[in-house]
PyMOL Python script that loads the backbone (N, CA, C, O; Angstrom):
from pymol import cmd

cmd.read_pdbstr("""\
ATOM      1  N   UNK A   1      33.288 -34.102  -0.405  1.00  0.00           N
ATOM      2  CA  UNK A   1      33.351 -32.845  -1.108  1.00  0.00           C
ATOM      3  C   UNK A   1      31.987 -32.534  -1.707  1.00  0.00           C
ATOM      4  O   UNK A   1      31.334 -33.408  -2.277  1.00  0.00           O
ATOM      5  N   UNK A   2      31.564 -31.289  -1.575  1.00  0.00           N
ATOM      6  CA  UNK A   2      30.258 -30.883  -2.060  1.00  0.00           C
ATOM      7  C   UNK A   2      30.422 -30.216  -3.413  1.00  0.00           C
ATOM      8  O   UNK A   2      30.967 -29.116  -3.509  1.00  0.00           O
ATOM      9  N   UNK A   3      29.948 -30.883  -4.458  1.00  0.00           N
ATOM     10  CA  UNK A   3      30.107 -30.380  -5.809  1.00  0.00           C
ATOM     11  C   UNK A   3      28.821 -29.740  -6.287  1.00  0.00           C
ATOM     12  O   UNK A   3      27.744 -30.308  -6.109  1.00  0.00           O
ATOM     13  N   UNK A   4      28.915 -28.572  -6.888  1.00  0.00           N
ATOM     14  CA  UNK A   4      27.744 -27.951  -7.491  1.00  0.00           C
ATOM     15  C   UNK A   4      27.633 -28.448  -8.913  1.00  0.00           C
ATOM     16  O   UNK A   4      28.593 -28.406  -9.683  1.00  0.00           O
ATOM     17  N   UNK A   5      26.447 -28.921  -9.247  1.00  0.00           N
ATOM     18  CA  UNK A   5      26.231 -29.445 -10.586  1.00  0.00           C
ATOM     19  C   UNK A   5      25.338 -28.484 -11.350  1.00  0.00           C
ATOM     20  O   UNK A   5      24.219 -28.196 -10.924  1.00  0.00           O
ATOM     21  N   UNK A   6      25.819 -27.996 -12.455  1.00  0.00           N
ATOM     22  CA  UNK A   6      24.988 -27.150 -13.311  1.00  0.00           C
ATOM     23  C   UNK A   6      24.876 -27.819 -14.663  1.00  0.00           C
ATOM     24  O   UNK A   6      25.864 -28.248 -15.259  1.00  0.00           O
ATOM     25  N   UNK A   7      23.667 -27.893 -15.117  1.00  0.00           N
ATOM     26  CA  UNK A   7      23.467 -28.502 -16.429  1.00  0.00           C
ATOM     27  C   UNK A   7      23.589 -27.429 -17.493  1.00  0.00           C
ATOM     28  O   UNK A   7      23.282 -26.265 -17.237  1.00  0.00           O
ATOM     29  N   UNK A   8      24.027 -27.799 -18.669  1.00  0.00           N
ATOM     30  CA  UNK A   8      24.175 -26.798 -19.737  1.00  0.00           C
ATOM     31  C   UNK A   8      22.834 -26.194 -20.136  1.00  0.00           C
ATOM     32  O   UNK A   8      22.794 -25.074 -20.645  1.00  0.00           O
ATOM     33  N   UNK A   9      21.742 -26.908 -19.917  1.00  0.00           N
ATOM     34  CA  UNK A   9      20.424 -26.401 -20.267  1.00  0.00           C
ATOM     35  C   UNK A   9      19.531 -26.514 -19.039  1.00  0.00           C
ATOM     36  O   UNK A   9      19.428 -27.585 -18.441  1.00  0.00           O
ATOM     37  N   UNK A  10      18.896 -25.436 -18.668  1.00  0.00           N
ATOM     38  CA  UNK A  10      17.995 -25.481 -17.523  1.00  0.00           C
ATOM     39  C   UNK A  10      16.651 -24.907 -17.928  1.00  0.00           C
ATOM     40  O   UNK A  10      16.497 -24.365 -19.022  1.00  0.00           O
ATOM     41  N   UNK A  11      15.678 -25.032 -17.030  1.00  0.00           N
ATOM     42  CA  UNK A  11      14.345 -24.502 -17.305  1.00  0.00           C
ATOM     43  C   UNK A  11      14.377 -22.985 -17.479  1.00  0.00           C
ATOM     44  O   UNK A  11      13.541 -22.425 -18.189  1.00  0.00           O
ATOM     45  N   UNK A  12      15.333 -22.322 -16.837  1.00  0.00           N
ATOM     46  CA  UNK A  12      15.413 -20.873 -16.952  1.00  0.00           C
ATOM     47  C   UNK A  12      15.787 -20.423 -18.359  1.00  0.00           C
ATOM     48  O   UNK A  12      15.479 -19.301 -18.762  1.00  0.00           O
ATOM     49  N   UNK A  13      16.438 -21.285 -19.090  1.00  0.00           N
ATOM     50  CA  UNK A  13      16.804 -20.932 -20.459  1.00  0.00           C
ATOM     51  C   UNK A  13      15.571 -20.761 -21.331  1.00  0.00           C
ATOM     52  O   UNK A  13      15.611 -20.043 -22.330  1.00  0.00           O
ATOM     53  N   UNK A  14      14.472 -21.415 -20.959  1.00  0.00           N
ATOM     54  CA  UNK A  14      13.253 -21.345 -21.746  1.00  0.00           C
ATOM     55  C   UNK A  14      12.344 -20.190 -21.324  1.00  0.00           C
ATOM     56  O   UNK A  14      11.306 -19.960 -21.944  1.00  0.00           O
ATOM     57  N   UNK A  15      12.726 -19.469 -20.280  1.00  0.00           N
ATOM     58  CA  UNK A  15      11.900 -18.367 -19.798  1.00  0.00           C
ATOM     59  C   UNK A  15      11.924 -17.219 -20.804  1.00  0.00           C
ATOM     60  O   UNK A  15      12.976 -16.897 -21.357  1.00  0.00           O
ATOM     61  N   UNK A  16      10.756 -16.596 -21.043  1.00  0.00           N
ATOM     62  CA  UNK A  16      10.735 -15.480 -22.001  1.00  0.00           C
ATOM     63  C   UNK A  16      11.408 -14.244 -21.419  1.00  0.00           C
ATOM     64  O   UNK A  16      11.501 -14.102 -20.200  1.00  0.00           O
ATOM     65  N   UNK A  17      11.862 -13.377 -22.260  1.00  0.00           N
ATOM     66  CA  UNK A  17      12.439 -12.099 -21.854  1.00  0.00           C
ATOM     67  C   UNK A  17      11.286 -11.139 -21.581  1.00  0.00           C
ATOM     68  O   UNK A  17      10.414 -10.959 -22.432  1.00  0.00           O
ATOM     69  N   UNK A  18      11.276 -10.520 -20.396  1.00  0.00           N
ATOM     70  CA  UNK A  18      10.221  -9.572 -20.045  1.00  0.00           C
ATOM     71  C   UNK A  18      10.563  -8.197 -20.601  1.00  0.00           C
ATOM     72  O   UNK A  18      11.699  -7.734 -20.501  1.00  0.00           O
ATOM     73  N   UNK A  19       9.574  -7.563 -21.179  1.00  0.00           N
ATOM     74  CA  UNK A  19       9.750  -6.209 -21.709  1.00  0.00           C
ATOM     75  C   UNK A  19       9.148  -5.204 -20.728  1.00  0.00           C
ATOM     76  O   UNK A  19       8.484  -5.589 -19.766  1.00  0.00           O
ATOM     77  N   UNK A  20       9.383  -3.928 -20.974  1.00  0.00           N
ATOM     78  CA  UNK A  20       8.794  -2.877 -20.134  1.00  0.00           C
ATOM     79  C   UNK A  20       7.270  -2.940 -20.200  1.00  0.00           C
ATOM     80  O   UNK A  20       6.596  -2.679 -19.203  1.00  0.00           O
ATOM     81  N   UNK A  21       6.728  -3.281 -21.358  1.00  0.00           N
ATOM     82  CA  UNK A  21       5.279  -3.403 -21.517  1.00  0.00           C
ATOM     83  C   UNK A  21       4.734  -4.543 -20.654  1.00  0.00           C
ATOM     84  O   UNK A  21       3.664  -4.420 -20.058  1.00  0.00           O
ATOM     85  N   UNK A  22       5.476  -5.654 -20.593  1.00  0.00           N
ATOM     86  CA  UNK A  22       5.055  -6.780 -19.754  1.00  0.00           C
ATOM     87  C   UNK A  22       4.980  -6.356 -18.284  1.00  0.00           C
ATOM     88  O   UNK A  22       4.023  -6.683 -17.582  1.00  0.00           O
ATOM     89  N   UNK A  23       5.997  -5.626 -17.830  1.00  0.00           N
ATOM     90  CA  UNK A  23       6.012  -5.177 -16.442  1.00  0.00           C
ATOM     91  C   UNK A  23       4.896  -4.175 -16.172  1.00  0.00           C
ATOM     92  O   UNK A  23       4.326  -4.162 -15.081  1.00  0.00           O
ATOM     93  N   UNK A  24       4.578  -3.332 -17.160  1.00  0.00           N
ATOM     94  CA  UNK A  24       3.508  -2.348 -16.989  1.00  0.00           C
ATOM     95  C   UNK A  24       2.154  -3.028 -16.823  1.00  0.00           C
ATOM     96  O   UNK A  24       1.272  -2.487 -16.157  1.00  0.00           O
ATOM     97  N   UNK A  25       1.980  -4.192 -17.412  1.00  0.00           N
ATOM     98  CA  UNK A  25       0.713  -4.924 -17.319  1.00  0.00           C
ATOM     99  C   UNK A  25       0.651  -5.842 -16.104  1.00  0.00           C
ATOM    100  O   UNK A  25      -0.401  -6.411 -15.811  1.00  0.00           O
ATOM    101  N   UNK A  26       1.755  -5.990 -15.404  1.00  0.00           N
ATOM    102  CA  UNK A  26       1.812  -6.916 -14.271  1.00  0.00           C
ATOM    103  C   UNK A  26       1.020  -6.372 -13.087  1.00  0.00           C
ATOM    104  O   UNK A  26       0.878  -5.159 -12.930  1.00  0.00           O
ATOM    105  N   UNK A  27       0.505  -7.275 -12.257  1.00  0.00           N
ATOM    106  CA  UNK A  27      -0.204  -6.920 -11.031  1.00  0.00           C
ATOM    107  C   UNK A  27       0.667  -7.295  -9.854  1.00  0.00           C
ATOM    108  O   UNK A  27       1.069  -8.449  -9.709  1.00  0.00           O
ATOM    109  N   UNK A  28       0.962  -6.309  -9.005  1.00  0.00           N
ATOM    110  CA  UNK A  28       1.762  -6.585  -7.809  1.00  0.00           C
ATOM    111  C   UNK A  28       0.862  -7.253  -6.784  1.00  0.00           C
ATOM    112  O   UNK A  28      -0.256  -6.799  -6.542  1.00  0.00           O
ATOM    113  N   UNK A  29       1.347  -8.331  -6.181  1.00  0.00           N
ATOM    114  CA  UNK A  29       0.558  -9.071  -5.208  1.00  0.00           C
ATOM    115  C   UNK A  29       1.361  -9.343  -3.955  1.00  0.00           C
ATOM    116  O   UNK A  29       2.576  -9.532  -4.001  1.00  0.00           O
ATOM    117  N   UNK A  30       0.654  -9.360  -2.830  1.00  0.00           N
ATOM    118  CA  UNK A  30       1.211  -9.826  -1.570  1.00  0.00           C
ATOM    119  C   UNK A  30       0.348 -11.005  -1.193  1.00  0.00           C
ATOM    120  O   UNK A  30      -0.852 -10.854  -0.962  1.00  0.00           O
ATOM    121  N   UNK A  31       0.949 -12.178  -1.128  1.00  0.00           N
ATOM    122  CA  UNK A  31       0.141 -13.388  -0.983  1.00  0.00           C
ATOM    123  C   UNK A  31      -0.634 -13.555  -2.272  1.00  0.00           C
ATOM    124  O   UNK A  31      -0.048 -13.536  -3.354  1.00  0.00           O
ATOM    125  N   UNK A  32      -1.924 -13.717  -2.175  1.00  0.00           N
ATOM    126  CA  UNK A  32      -2.751 -13.834  -3.377  1.00  0.00           C
ATOM    127  C   UNK A  32      -3.564 -12.581  -3.635  1.00  0.00           C
ATOM    128  O   UNK A  32      -4.386 -12.556  -4.551  1.00  0.00           O
ATOM    129  N   UNK A  33      -3.348 -11.536  -2.840  1.00  0.00           N
ATOM    130  CA  UNK A  33      -4.151 -10.331  -2.949  1.00  0.00           C
ATOM    131  C   UNK A  33      -3.417  -9.261  -3.745  1.00  0.00           C
ATOM    132  O   UNK A  33      -2.259  -8.962  -3.451  1.00  0.00           O
ATOM    133  N   UNK A  34      -4.081  -8.670  -4.762  1.00  0.00           N
ATOM    134  CA  UNK A  34      -3.445  -7.578  -5.508  1.00  0.00           C
ATOM    135  C   UNK A  34      -3.207  -6.384  -4.589  1.00  0.00           C
ATOM    136  O   UNK A  34      -4.006  -6.104  -3.696  1.00  0.00           O
ATOM    137  N   UNK A  35      -2.117  -5.697  -4.817  1.00  0.00           N
ATOM    138  CA  UNK A  35      -1.761  -4.532  -4.012  1.00  0.00           C
ATOM    139  C   UNK A  35      -1.801  -3.306  -4.921  1.00  0.00           C
ATOM    140  O   UNK A  35      -1.241  -3.311  -6.017  1.00  0.00           O
ATOM    141  N   UNK A  36      -2.470  -2.261  -4.448  1.00  0.00           N
ATOM    142  CA  UNK A  36      -2.520  -1.028  -5.228  1.00  0.00           C
ATOM    143  C   UNK A  36      -1.147  -0.392  -5.242  1.00  0.00           C
ATOM    144  O   UNK A  36      -0.403  -0.467  -4.263  1.00  0.00           O
ATOM    145  N   UNK A  37      -0.818   0.232  -6.354  1.00  0.00           N
ATOM    146  CA  UNK A  37       0.446   0.961  -6.431  1.00  0.00           C
ATOM    147  C   UNK A  37       0.349   2.192  -5.557  1.00  0.00           C
ATOM    148  O   UNK A  37      -0.711   2.811  -5.464  1.00  0.00           O
ATOM    149  N   UNK A  38       1.421   2.541  -4.930  1.00  0.00           N
ATOM    150  CA  UNK A  38       1.481   3.720  -4.075  1.00  0.00           C
ATOM    151  C   UNK A  38       1.985   4.898  -4.901  1.00  0.00           C
ATOM    152  O   UNK A  38       2.737   4.716  -5.859  1.00  0.00           O
ATOM    153  N   UNK A  39       1.575   6.094  -4.530  1.00  0.00           N
ATOM    154  CA  UNK A  39       2.055   7.307  -5.165  1.00  0.00           C
ATOM    155  C   UNK A  39       3.098   7.937  -4.263  1.00  0.00           C
ATOM    156  O   UNK A  39       2.826   8.215  -3.095  1.00  0.00           O
ATOM    157  N   UNK A  40       4.273   8.161  -4.786  1.00  0.00           N
ATOM    158  CA  UNK A  40       5.343   8.765  -3.996  1.00  0.00           C
ATOM    159  C   UNK A  40       5.137  10.271  -3.967  1.00  0.00           C
ATOM    160  O   UNK A  40       4.887  10.910  -4.989  1.00  0.00           O
ATOM    161  N   UNK A  41       5.251  10.819  -2.756  1.00  0.00           N
ATOM    162  CA  UNK A  41       5.154  12.266  -2.576  1.00  0.00           C
ATOM    163  C   UNK A  41       6.252  12.713  -1.621  1.00  0.00           C
ATOM    164  O   UNK A  41       6.904  11.896  -0.972  1.00  0.00           O
ATOM    165  N   UNK A  42       6.440  14.009  -1.549  1.00  0.00           N
ATOM    166  CA  UNK A  42       7.364  14.567  -0.574  1.00  0.00           C
ATOM    167  C   UNK A  42       6.519  15.367   0.398  1.00  0.00           C
ATOM    168  O   UNK A  42       5.714  16.198  -0.023  1.00  0.00           O
ATOM    169  N   UNK A  43       6.685  15.133   1.690  1.00  0.00           N
ATOM    170  CA  UNK A  43       5.880  15.794   2.707  1.00  0.00           C
ATOM    171  C   UNK A  43       6.765  16.152   3.894  1.00  0.00           C
ATOM    172  O   UNK A  43       7.642  15.381   4.284  1.00  0.00           O
ATOM    173  N   UNK A  44       6.529  17.323   4.461  1.00  0.00           N
ATOM    174  CA  UNK A  44       7.283  17.762   5.635  1.00  0.00           C
ATOM    175  C   UNK A  44       6.400  17.556   6.864  1.00  0.00           C
ATOM    176  O   UNK A  44       5.299  18.103   6.942  1.00  0.00           O
ATOM    177  N   UNK A  45       6.880  16.776   7.811  1.00  0.00           N
ATOM    178  CA  UNK A  45       6.145  16.485   9.037  1.00  0.00           C
ATOM    179  C   UNK A  45       6.995  16.892  10.230  1.00  0.00           C
ATOM    180  O   UNK A  45       8.223  16.940  10.150  1.00  0.00           O
ATOM    181  N   UNK A  46       6.327  17.184  11.333  1.00  0.00           N
ATOM    182  CA  UNK A  46       7.053  17.514  12.556  1.00  0.00           C
ATOM    183  C   UNK A  46       7.838  16.292  13.026  1.00  0.00           C
ATOM    184  O   UNK A  46       7.353  15.165  12.924  1.00  0.00           O
ATOM    185  N   UNK A  47       9.053  16.511  13.542  1.00  0.00           N
ATOM    186  CA  UNK A  47       9.898  15.396  13.968  1.00  0.00           C
ATOM    187  C   UNK A  47       9.246  14.497  15.026  1.00  0.00           C
ATOM    188  O   UNK A  47       9.457  13.285  15.022  1.00  0.00           O
ATOM    189  N   UNK A  48       8.457  15.088  15.933  1.00  0.00           N
ATOM    190  CA  UNK A  48       7.833  14.264  16.968  1.00  0.00           C
ATOM    191  C   UNK A  48       6.777  13.327  16.383  1.00  0.00           C
ATOM    192  O   UNK A  48       6.564  12.231  16.902  1.00  0.00           O
ATOM    193  N   UNK A  49       6.119  13.751  15.312  1.00  0.00           N
ATOM    194  CA  UNK A  49       5.125  12.899  14.645  1.00  0.00           C
ATOM    195  C   UNK A  49       5.827  11.696  14.019  1.00  0.00           C
ATOM    196  O   UNK A  49       5.427  10.551  14.228  1.00  0.00           O
ATOM    197  N   UNK A  50       6.874  11.971  13.254  1.00  0.00           N
ATOM    198  CA  UNK A  50       7.620  10.892  12.603  1.00  0.00           C
ATOM    199  C   UNK A  50       8.226   9.967  13.658  1.00  0.00           C
ATOM    200  O   UNK A  50       8.188   8.745  13.510  1.00  0.00           O
ATOM    201  N   UNK A  51       8.773  10.536  14.700  1.00  0.00           N
ATOM    202  CA  UNK A  51       9.375   9.733  15.767  1.00  0.00           C
ATOM    203  C   UNK A  51       8.364   8.812  16.432  1.00  0.00           C
ATOM    204  O   UNK A  51       8.668   7.657  16.728  1.00  0.00           O
ATOM    205  N   UNK A  52       7.159   9.327  16.667  1.00  0.00           N
ATOM    206  CA  UNK A  52       6.118   8.512  17.309  1.00  0.00           C
ATOM    207  C   UNK A  52       5.744   7.327  16.422  1.00  0.00           C
ATOM    208  O   UNK A  52       5.650   6.197  16.900  1.00  0.00           O
ATOM    209  N   UNK A  53       5.530   7.584  15.132  1.00  0.00           N
ATOM    210  CA  UNK A  53       5.165   6.489  14.222  1.00  0.00           C
ATOM    211  C   UNK A  53       6.300   5.483  14.081  1.00  0.00           C
ATOM    212  O   UNK A  53       6.050   4.279  14.018  1.00  0.00           O
ATOM    213  N   UNK A  54       7.534   5.952  14.030  1.00  0.00           N
ATOM    214  CA  UNK A  54       8.674   5.034  13.947  1.00  0.00           C
ATOM    215  C   UNK A  54       8.748   4.170  15.198  1.00  0.00           C
ATOM    216  O   UNK A  54       9.016   2.972  15.111  1.00  0.00           O
ATOM    217  N   UNK A  55       8.512   4.773  16.365  1.00  0.00           N
ATOM    218  CA  UNK A  55       8.543   4.008  17.612  1.00  0.00           C
ATOM    219  C   UNK A  55       7.414   2.979  17.636  1.00  0.00           C
ATOM    220  O   UNK A  55       7.619   1.846  18.071  1.00  0.00           O
ATOM    221  N   UNK A  56       6.235   3.361  17.175  1.00  0.00           N
ATOM    222  CA  UNK A  56       5.095   2.447  17.138  1.00  0.00           C
ATOM    223  C   UNK A  56       5.359   1.261  16.213  1.00  0.00           C
ATOM    224  O   UNK A  56       4.963   0.131  16.500  1.00  0.00           O
ATOM    225  N   UNK A  57       6.028   1.537  15.109  1.00  0.00           N
ATOM    226  CA  UNK A  57       6.285   0.493  14.113  1.00  0.00           C
ATOM    227  C   UNK A  57       7.566  -0.277  14.390  1.00  0.00           C
ATOM    228  O   UNK A  57       7.844  -1.269  13.717  1.00  0.00           O
ATOM    229  N   UNK A  58       8.341   0.154  15.353  1.00  0.00           N
ATOM    230  CA  UNK A  58       9.606  -0.519  15.603  1.00  0.00           C
ATOM    231  C   UNK A  58      10.654  -0.162  14.562  1.00  0.00           C
ATOM    232  O   UNK A  58      11.573  -0.943  14.314  1.00  0.00           O
ATOM    233  N   UNK A  59      10.526   1.007  13.951  1.00  0.00           N
ATOM    234  CA  UNK A  59      11.521   1.459  12.980  1.00  0.00           C
ATOM    235  C   UNK A  59      11.097   1.264  11.542  1.00  0.00           C
ATOM    236  O   UNK A  59      11.147   2.205  10.750  1.00  0.00           O
ATOM    237  N   UNK A  60      10.676   0.049  11.186  1.00  0.00           N
ATOM    238  CA  UNK A  60      10.275  -0.219   9.807  1.00  0.00           C
ATOM    239  C   UNK A  60       8.762  -0.291   9.727  1.00  0.00           C
ATOM    240  O   UNK A  60       8.106  -0.780  10.648  1.00  0.00           O
ATOM    241  N   UNK A  61       8.208   0.197   8.624  1.00  0.00           N
ATOM    242  CA  UNK A  61       6.776   0.123   8.419  1.00  0.00           C
ATOM    243  C   UNK A  61       6.015   1.320   8.979  1.00  0.00           C
ATOM    244  O   UNK A  61       4.786   1.309   9.038  1.00  0.00           O
ATOM    245  N   UNK A  62       6.751   2.353   9.390  1.00  0.00           N
ATOM    246  CA  UNK A  62       6.071   3.509   9.967  1.00  0.00           C
ATOM    247  C   UNK A  62       5.229   4.246   8.930  1.00  0.00           C
ATOM    248  O   UNK A  62       4.213   4.847   9.277  1.00  0.00           O
ATOM    249  N   UNK A  63       5.637   4.208   7.666  1.00  0.00           N
ATOM    250  CA  UNK A  63       4.848   4.870   6.627  1.00  0.00           C
ATOM    251  C   UNK A  63       3.523   4.146   6.407  1.00  0.00           C
ATOM    252  O   UNK A  63       2.517   4.775   6.077  1.00  0.00           O
ATOM    253  N   UNK A  64       3.519   2.832   6.589  1.00  0.00           N
ATOM    254  CA  UNK A  64       2.286   2.064   6.492  1.00  0.00           C
ATOM    255  C   UNK A  64       1.324   2.476   7.594  1.00  0.00           C
ATOM    256  O   UNK A  64       0.121   2.589   7.355  1.00  0.00           O
ATOM    257  N   UNK A  65       1.840   2.704   8.805  1.00  0.00           N
ATOM    258  CA  UNK A  65       1.001   3.170   9.906  1.00  0.00           C
ATOM    259  C   UNK A  65       0.439   4.558   9.617  1.00  0.00           C
ATOM    260  O   UNK A  65      -0.727   4.834   9.902  1.00  0.00           O
ATOM    261  N   UNK A  66       1.265   5.423   9.054  1.00  0.00           N
ATOM    262  CA  UNK A  66       0.795   6.761   8.701  1.00  0.00           C
ATOM    263  C   UNK A  66      -0.300   6.680   7.640  1.00  0.00           C
ATOM    264  O   UNK A  66      -1.301   7.393   7.716  1.00  0.00           O
ATOM    265  N   UNK A  67      -0.107   5.817   6.660  1.00  0.00           N
ATOM    266  CA  UNK A  67      -1.094   5.641   5.602  1.00  0.00           C
ATOM    267  C   UNK A  67      -2.419   5.153   6.190  1.00  0.00           C
ATOM    268  O   UNK A  67      -3.487   5.628   5.806  1.00  0.00           O
ATOM    269  N   UNK A  68      -2.340   4.200   7.126  1.00  0.00           N
ATOM    270  CA  UNK A  68      -3.552   3.667   7.758  1.00  0.00           C
ATOM    271  C   UNK A  68      -4.264   4.752   8.564  1.00  0.00           C
ATOM    272  O   UNK A  68      -5.493   4.819   8.553  1.00  0.00           O
ATOM    273  N   UNK A  69      -3.514   5.595   9.259  1.00  0.00           N
ATOM    274  CA  UNK A  69      -4.116   6.674  10.044  1.00  0.00           C
ATOM    275  C   UNK A  69      -4.810   7.685   9.128  1.00  0.00           C
ATOM    276  O   UNK A  69      -5.905   8.159   9.433  1.00  0.00           O
ATOM    277  N   UNK A  70      -4.173   8.008   8.015  1.00  0.00           N
ATOM    278  CA  UNK A  70      -4.788   8.929   7.057  1.00  0.00           C
ATOM    279  C   UNK A  70      -6.048   8.326   6.438  1.00  0.00           C
ATOM    280  O   UNK A  70      -7.043   9.024   6.246  1.00  0.00           O
ATOM    281  N   UNK A  71      -6.003   7.031   6.126  1.00  0.00           N
ATOM    282  CA  UNK A  71      -7.176   6.359   5.560  1.00  0.00           C
ATOM    283  C   UNK A  71      -8.325   6.346   6.565  1.00  0.00           C
ATOM    284  O   UNK A  71      -9.481   6.560   6.198  1.00  0.00           O
ATOM    285  N   UNK A  72      -8.002   6.094   7.836  1.00  0.00           N
ATOM    286  CA  UNK A  72      -9.021   6.077   8.887  1.00  0.00           C
ATOM    287  C   UNK A  72      -9.657   7.468   9.031  1.00  0.00           C
ATOM    288  O   UNK A  72     -10.874   7.582   9.176  1.00  0.00           O
ATOM    289  N   UNK A  73      -8.843   8.510   8.990  1.00  0.00           N
ATOM    290  CA  UNK A  73      -9.359   9.879   9.073  1.00  0.00           C
ATOM    291  C   UNK A  73     -10.240  10.192   7.868  1.00  0.00           C
ATOM    292  O   UNK A  73     -11.282  10.832   8.007  1.00  0.00           O
ATOM    293  N   UNK A  74      -9.826   9.743   6.691  1.00  0.00           N
ATOM    294  CA  UNK A  74     -10.595   9.976   5.469  1.00  0.00           C
ATOM    295  C   UNK A  74     -11.960   9.296   5.563  1.00  0.00           C
ATOM    296  O   UNK A  74     -12.981   9.907   5.248  1.00  0.00           O
ATOM    297  N   UNK A  75     -11.981   8.030   5.997  1.00  0.00           N
ATOM    298  CA  UNK A  75     -13.247   7.306   6.114  1.00  0.00           C
ATOM    299  C   UNK A  75     -14.123   7.903   7.207  1.00  0.00           C
ATOM    300  O   UNK A  75     -15.343   7.967   7.057  1.00  0.00           O
ATOM    301  N   UNK A  76     -13.513   8.341   8.303  1.00  0.00           N
ATOM    302  CA  UNK A  76     -14.262   8.981   9.376  1.00  0.00           C
ATOM    303  C   UNK A  76     -14.945  10.251   8.893  1.00  0.00           C
ATOM    304  O   UNK A  76     -16.092  10.523   9.248  1.00  0.00           O
ATOM    305  N   UNK A  77     -14.242  11.016   8.089  1.00  0.00           N
ATOM    306  CA  UNK A  77     -14.805  12.254   7.521  1.00  0.00           C
ATOM    307  C   UNK A  77     -15.964  11.915   6.591  1.00  0.00           C
ATOM    308  O   UNK A  77     -16.990  12.595   6.614  1.00  0.00           O
ATOM    309  N   UNK A  78     -15.816  10.874   5.772  1.00  0.00           N
ATOM    310  CA  UNK A  78     -16.887  10.474   4.857  1.00  0.00           C
ATOM    311  C   UNK A  78     -18.115  10.026   5.634  1.00  0.00           C
ATOM    312  O   UNK A  78     -19.238  10.370   5.265  1.00  0.00           O
ATOM    313  N   UNK A  79     -17.919   9.269   6.695  1.00  0.00           N
ATOM    314  CA  UNK A  79     -19.041   8.792   7.510  1.00  0.00           C
ATOM    315  C   UNK A  79     -19.737   9.973   8.180  1.00  0.00           C
ATOM    316  O   UNK A  79     -20.966  10.041   8.200  1.00  0.00           O
ATOM    317  N   UNK A  80     -18.952  10.908   8.730  1.00  0.00           N
ATOM    318  CA  UNK A  80     -19.528  12.084   9.390  1.00  0.00           C
ATOM    319  C   UNK A  80     -20.344  12.907   8.394  1.00  0.00           C
ATOM    320  O   UNK A  80     -21.439  13.363   8.724  1.00  0.00           O
ATOM    321  N   UNK A  81     -19.831  13.100   7.192  1.00  0.00           N
ATOM    322  CA  UNK A  81     -20.560  13.868   6.177  1.00  0.00           C
ATOM    323  C   UNK A  81     -21.856  13.164   5.778  1.00  0.00           C
ATOM    324  O   UNK A  81     -22.883  13.816   5.585  1.00  0.00           O
ATOM    325  N   UNK A  82     -21.814  11.852   5.656  1.00  0.00           N
ATOM    326  CA  UNK A  82     -23.008  11.088   5.317  1.00  0.00           C
ATOM    327  C   UNK A  82     -24.056  11.211   6.416  1.00  0.00           C
ATOM    328  O   UNK A  82     -25.235  11.415   6.126  1.00  0.00           O
ATOM    329  N   UNK A  83     -23.638  11.088   7.672  1.00  0.00           N
ATOM    330  CA  UNK A  83     -24.577  11.229   8.788  1.00  0.00           C
ATOM    331  C   UNK A  83     -25.191  12.625   8.830  1.00  0.00           C
ATOM    332  O   UNK A  83     -26.391  12.767   9.067  1.00  0.00           O
ATOM    333  N   UNK A  84     -24.381  13.651   8.604  1.00  0.00           N
ATOM    334  CA  UNK A  84     -24.906  15.018   8.582  1.00  0.00           C
ATOM    335  C   UNK A  84     -25.971  15.173   7.499  1.00  0.00           C
ATOM    336  O   UNK A  84     -27.010  15.793   7.725  1.00  0.00           O
ATOM    337  N   UNK A  85     -25.707  14.608   6.325  1.00  0.00           N
ATOM    338  CA  UNK A  85     -26.656  14.701   5.212  1.00  0.00           C
ATOM    339  C   UNK A  85     -27.962  13.986   5.559  1.00  0.00           C
ATOM    340  O   UNK A  85     -29.042  14.508   5.280  1.00  0.00           O
ATOM    341  N   UNK A  86     -27.878  12.817   6.155  1.00  0.00           N
ATOM    342  CA  UNK A  86     -29.077  12.060   6.540  1.00  0.00           C
ATOM    343  C   UNK A  86     -29.883  12.836   7.572  1.00  0.00           C
ATOM    344  O   UNK A  86     -31.107  12.913   7.465  1.00  0.00           O
ATOM    345  N   UNK A  87     -29.216  13.412   8.569  1.00  0.00           N
ATOM    346  CA  UNK A  87     -29.909  14.183   9.603  1.00  0.00           C
ATOM    347  C   UNK A  87     -30.599  15.394   8.990  1.00  0.00           C
ATOM    348  O   UNK A  87     -31.745  15.693   9.325  1.00  0.00           O
ATOM    349  N   UNK A  88     -29.902  16.099   8.086  1.00  0.00           N
ATOM    350  CA  UNK A  88     -30.524  17.259   7.406  1.00  0.00           C
ATOM    351  C   UNK A  88     -31.772  16.839   6.641  1.00  0.00           C
ATOM    352  O   UNK A  88     -32.807  17.501   6.713  1.00  0.00           O
ATOM    353  N   UNK A  89     -31.665  15.729   5.903  1.00  0.00           N
ATOM    354  CA  UNK A  89     -32.809  15.262   5.125  1.00  0.00           C
ATOM    355  C   UNK A  89     -33.977  14.888   6.028  1.00  0.00           C
ATOM    356  O   UNK A  89     -35.126  15.194   5.711  1.00  0.00           O
ATOM    357  N   UNK A  90     -33.694  14.226   7.158  1.00  0.00           N
ATOM    358  CA  UNK A  90     -34.749  13.834   8.082  1.00  0.00           C
ATOM    359  C   UNK A  90     -35.393  15.044   8.730  1.00  0.00           C
ATOM    360  O   UNK A  90     -36.614  15.089   8.884  1.00  0.00           O
ATOM    361  N   UNK A  91     -34.575  16.044   9.116  1.00  0.00           N
ATOM    362  CA  UNK A  91     -35.117  17.245   9.722  1.00  0.00           C
ATOM    363  C   UNK A  91     -35.949  18.051   8.723  1.00  0.00           C
ATOM    364  O   UNK A  91     -36.975  18.626   9.084  1.00  0.00           O
ATOM    365  N   UNK A  92     -35.509  18.087   7.493  1.00  0.00           N
ATOM    366  CA  UNK A  92     -36.228  18.813   6.440  1.00  0.00           C
ATOM    367  C   UNK A  92     -37.559  18.125   6.110  1.00  0.00           C
ATOM    368  O   UNK A  92     -38.545  18.800   5.817  1.00  0.00           O
ATOM    369  N   UNK A  93     -37.590  16.815   6.156  1.00  0.00           N
ATOM    370  CA  UNK A  93     -38.808  16.045   5.846  1.00  0.00           C
ATOM    371  C   UNK A  93     -39.841  16.162   6.967  1.00  0.00           C
ATOM    372  O   UNK A  93     -41.035  15.982   6.727  1.00  0.00           O
ATOM    373  N   UNK A  94     -39.400  16.457   8.168  1.00  0.00           N
ATOM    374  CA  UNK A  94     -40.325  16.514   9.321  1.00  0.00           C
ATOM    375  C   UNK A  94     -41.143  17.770   9.373  1.00  0.00           C
ATOM    376  O   UNK A  94     -41.953  17.942  10.283  1.00  0.00           O
TER     377      UNK A  94
END
""", "prot")
cmd.dss("prot")
cmd.show_as("cartoon", "prot")
cmd.util.cbc("prot")
cmd.orient("prot")
């Protein structure tokens, strides 16, 4: 017979009670790396766009793929703007 043994006092009894302030100061981590908090928004997208990302992600994690695509577009735009500025400066200096 398999008996569950519970002691009247356990290590969990000594754990402090977390307050809302404690949670507000906490850092969310995945592995050992801190994770930035996400901002929830409401957005209307074409069904074929959502369907494609869901298919790519296998159903779960499609929003992460969308976030990565948006980040890539954002960085691409920043790089393009920087290159344009450098070219303008070089042409102006010549």
